[in-house]
N, C-alpha and C positions, 0 to 999 in steps of 0.2 A: 422122320423122327419116332424112334422106340419109344413105350411106355418106360423103360429103365433109363433113355435120355430124358425123358421127361421129368422123372422124377430128381436126375441131378439136377435139371434147371430148375426144379422149386427148391432146391437146395441152395443154388447159389443165390436165388432172388431172397429168400430168407435171412442167409448172412449179410446179402447187401442191406437190408430193411434194418438187421441190426446195428449195422455200421453208420448208416446214416442216421438212425436214431440216435446213437451215442454222439456223433460227430456233430449232430444238431442241437444236440441238449435235450431231446424229446426220452432219452431213455438212459438209465444209467447203467454201464456196461459191467458194473458189479453186481447188480440185481439180478433177480430170476427171469425178468422177462427176457431180457437181453441175452443172458446166458442160455435160455431155453431156445432162443431163435437158433443161435450161432450151435448149440448141439444137436437140434434137428436138421438143420441145413446142413453141416458136416456128417451127419451118417445119412442121409438122402445120397451126398455126393459120393460118399463111400460106397451105396447100395451100387450103386451107378459105375463105379471104377469096379466093382467087383466082375463087372462082365467085360467090360473095356479095361483093363488093368493098366496102370501109369503109378509105376513105384513112388517118382518124386510127390506126386497128385496124393496118393495113397499116405504118404508119410504127413504130409502139410495138413490133408484133413482128420487124420489119425490125432496128431498133435492139438487141432483146432477143437476137437471133442474131448481133448483128454483135459484140457484149458478148463472147457466149459463145465466139466463135469466137478473139477478141483472147486472150480468156481462154485458150485451148486454145493460141493460136501460142507464147503466153507460157512454157507448161507444154513446150512441145515444144524451144522455143528453150533453155531452162535445162536439160534434160536432153542437149541437144548440145553444152553447153558444157563438161559435166562430163567 
């Protein structure tokens, strides 16, 4: 396994941790910890895909990262409104 592959595996683990946390009720998928885990995971997977490109995986992880960024932006905007 190359170092870039290892980054991709860590990314997968981060996303799985966020998913398991959300489905078990330990994490709220709409709050920063889960969103940050998803964003970090997607970005690490995208790094690994830069070396070994796969269009469908890039589209999926790009969308995953975008959803996390939008969620984090929504949280930041809500804090600014207070």
